C-alpha positions, -999 to 999 in steps of 0.1 A, spaced: -85 -99 134 -75 -71 111 -77 -36 126 -103 -24 100 -126 -54 107 -121 -49 145 -131 -13 142 -160 -21 120 -174 -48 143 -168 -27 174 -185 5 161 -214 -11 143 -219 -48 154 -209 -47 190 -230 -15 198 -260 -30 181 -257 -62 200 -253 -44 233 -221 -60 243 -190 -42 255 -210 -9 254 -187 8 279 -156 2 257 -173 20 228 -175 53 246 -141 68 240 -139 62 202 -177 68 196 -180 100 216 -148 114 200 -163 112 165 -165 146 147 -200 161 145 -207 172 110 -239 189 99 -251 190 64 -247 223 48 -280 236 36 -285 255 3 -249 250 -8 -230 226 -31 -206 216 -3 -199 179 4 -209 181 40 -210 145 51 -184 119 44 -192 82 45 -170 79 76 -190 107 94 -222 88 86 -208 56 102 -196 76 131 -231 92 137 -248 58 134 -223 43 158 -230 71 183 -267 63 181 -260 26 185 -239 34 216 -266 53 233 -292 26 226 -268 -1 239 -262 19 271 -299 23 276 -305 -14 270 -279 -22 297 -293 0 325 -301 -19 356 -337 -33 353 -356 -27 386 -392 -31 374 -408 -61 392 -430 -84 371 -464 -83 386 -487 -93 357 -497 -130 361 -500 -133 324 -464 -125 319 -440 -156 314 -410 -165 336 -375 -157 326 -369 -193 317 -400 -195 295 -390 -165 276 -354 -178 270 -368 -211 259 -387 -194 230 -355 -185 215 -335 -216 224 -358 -245 221 -381 -232 193 -355 -219 168 -360 -227 131 -324 -234 125 -322 -264 102 -359 -265 96 -355 -259 58 -319 -274 56 -287 -263 73 -276 -241 45 -311 -223 40 -308 -186 37 -346 -179 31 -358 -185 66 -396 -181 72 -400 -167 38 -400 -203 27 -435 -204 41 -446 -181 13 -453 -207 -14 -464 -200 -49 -499 -210 -38 -497 -186 -9 -487 -157 -31 -515 -167 -56 -541 -168 -28 -529 -133 -17 -535 -119 -51 -570 -132 -50 -575 -108 -21 -574 -79 -45 -609 -66 -50 -607 -29 -60 -571 -22 -67 -566 4 -39 -529 7 -31 -513 20 1 -475 26 6 -459 16 39 -428 36 33 -417 68 50 -404 97 29 -367 89 22 -343 118 26 -307 105 22 -280 121 45 -260 127 13 -278 137 -20 -256 150 -47 -268 162 -82 -249 164 -114 -263 177 -147 -250 166 -180 -253 190 -210 -261 175 -244 -256 190 -278 -283 213 -290 -294 224 -255 -307 191 -242 -295 178 -208 -300 152 -181 -294 148 -144 -280 120 -121 -281 115 -84 -257 102 -58 -272 89 -25 -252 83 6 -270 69 37 -273 42 64 -307 27 62 -306 6 94 -318 24 124 -351 41 131 -357 66 102 -357 48 69 -382 21 59 -362 -10 53 -361 -47 54 -336 -66 76 -317 -95 62 -311 -125 83 -275 -117 88 -283 -83 103 -282 -95 140 -271 -123 162 -266 -133 198 -239 -153 216 -252 -185 200 -246 -171 165 -265 -156 136 -292 -174 115 -285 -211 114 -260 -207 142 -233 -193 117 -203 -175 132 -206 -137 124 -167 -134 125 -167 -157 96 -198 -145 77 -196 -108 82 -167 -88 68 -161 -51 61 -168 -59 24 -203 -73 32 -219 -105 44 -215 -140 29 -246 -157 44 -282 -148 50 -280 -117 28 -308 -97 14 -305 -110 -21 -319 -143 -8 -354 -126 -11 -346 -110 -46 -378 -126 -61 -398 -104 -38 -420 -110 -7 -456 -112 -19 -481 -127 5 -512 -122 26 -509 -92 48 -526 -87 81 -527 -54 100 -532 -54 137 -546 -19 148 -536 -17 185 -546 20 191 -581 15 177 -586 -16 198 -575 1 229 -594 33 222 -563 55 223 -541 73 198 -509 54 204 -492 27 225 -475 40 257 -444 29 274 -462 17 305 -483 -7 284 -464 -24 256 -481 -46 229 -484 -82 242 -486 -114 221 -520 -124 236 -533 -89 228 -524 -94 192 -546 -126 193 -575 -106 208 -573 -78 183 -571 -103 153 -602 -120 166 -620 -87 172 -610 -76 136 -624 -109 121 -591 -122 108 -568 -151 116 -530 -149 113 -519 -178 92 -485 -194 83 -466 -174 58 -484 -141 65 -469 -106 68 -480 -94 102 -481 -55 104 -485 -43 139 -496 -6 140 -488 10 173 -494 47 165 -457 59 163 -466 90 143 -493 100 166 -470 95 194 -445 118 179 -471 144 170 -482 143 207 -446 153 218 -430 119 223 -395 112 211 -390 78 196 -355 65 195 -328 51 217 -335 47 254 -369 39 269 -397 37 243 -431 22 237 -434 -8 214 -438 -46 214 -432 -69 244 -412 -101 239 -444 -121 243 -451 -110 207 -422 -133 197 -441 -164 209 -472 -153 190 -450 -149 158 -436 -184 163 -469 -200 171 -484 -186 140 -455 -192 117 -454 -155 106 -430 -149 76 -426 -112 80 -431 -87 108 -437 -51 99 -440 -24 126 -439 13 132 -429 9 169 -402 -18 175 -391 -35 207 -404 -19 238 -376 -6 262 -365 -13 289 -371 -51 285 -379 -66 319 -361 -98 309 -328 -79 300 -328 -92 264 -308 -73 239 -333 -81 211 -367 -89 227 -386 -91 194 -358 -84 169 -347 -119 180 -372 -134 156 -349 -124 128 -320 -147 136 -339 -173 157 -370 -179 135 -358 -165 102 -387 -139 101 -380 -109 79 -383 -76 96 -398 -45 79 -386 -17 102 -399 18 105 -430 11 84 -454 39 80 -486 21 90 -510 50 99 -523 53 63 -527 17 60 -548 15 93 -570 43 80 -575 23 47 -583 -9 65 -610 10 86 -624 24 54 -623 -9 35 -637 -27 66 -612 -54 63 -578 -61 78 -563 -85 51 -548 -76 18 -521 -85 -6 -487 -75 8 -458 -67 -16 -423 -61 -2 -396 -58 -28 -360 -54 -14 -332 -43 -37 -312 -71 -51 -280 -61 -31 -250 -84 -32 -237 -91 3 -262 -67 18 -275 -69 54 -308 -53 42 -324 -29 19 -345 2 18 -380 -8 6 -414 7 -5 -438 -20 6 -473 -18 -7 -506 -31 4 -533 -37 -23 -570 -42 -15 
């Protein structure tokens, strides 16, 4: 393996997968810390420094994931280790739409499904699910024109994967020891120049379908989900029933857990232990043939089953698109005001060649 490719997979891929975390320490922790200069025209962050900072974050998260799990499983509703593992080995969607399929569960969004979603629009109210996007690098250049006219252009430099920018994960973004989507070998399909299979441009026609919001805090009578009580799959079922909606094949499932209220209350959401969704949500997603999962809080940590990707595993096992870091608080408020929890969902990733994902500004329309 070429040295540049080895370095790339070590700092980005391996850290994210949680494998070989101890080997990452020396090179990641030695990375130079560079802070963006404020109020100047200096070029404060190089692309390499952005990669280094991202690798440090991934290393910390991988180390947290591989702490020894000592919490005993006492809830009788919780499945056994063997049951959980079977959800991701026996119920994979690999080959379901053909061995070379790169659309995954987005195949469930047929023309008829999108047309039915459009019929949900009654008053035209629109709600964005995107957080404010502030690139790590933002350079401006003005261009003078004859006669005093002028124009301006921007340069953006950023890493959108992680826990700050609202983005959609492509099917090639993650994998386990059995491979990435369709069992493909990431050593073959992923290079330093981009991915060659399961890339984000497979969804370039957009993801337009019925959206369903699950408001967990409202159902619980709290402001946000806490670490000691992750969201469970059967709870999503109960909440949907209480809200008067069914989750149907091809739907975009938006699970609101109250991340922003959690942060306002003094919580820190990032690597290490954090509130979020239990692996039991993966079974719900597979049982209901969900096409896209959007969430403000992601996989709960620590995972009592020791999985690297408890719920993120739906990406490469089931082919479910992931809308990470969604801003769902305004949507929850809109659903309460509209007195309905279904709407037309529109997620339009950028048509990026060889991309492992894309920033997005998904919109719900009522």
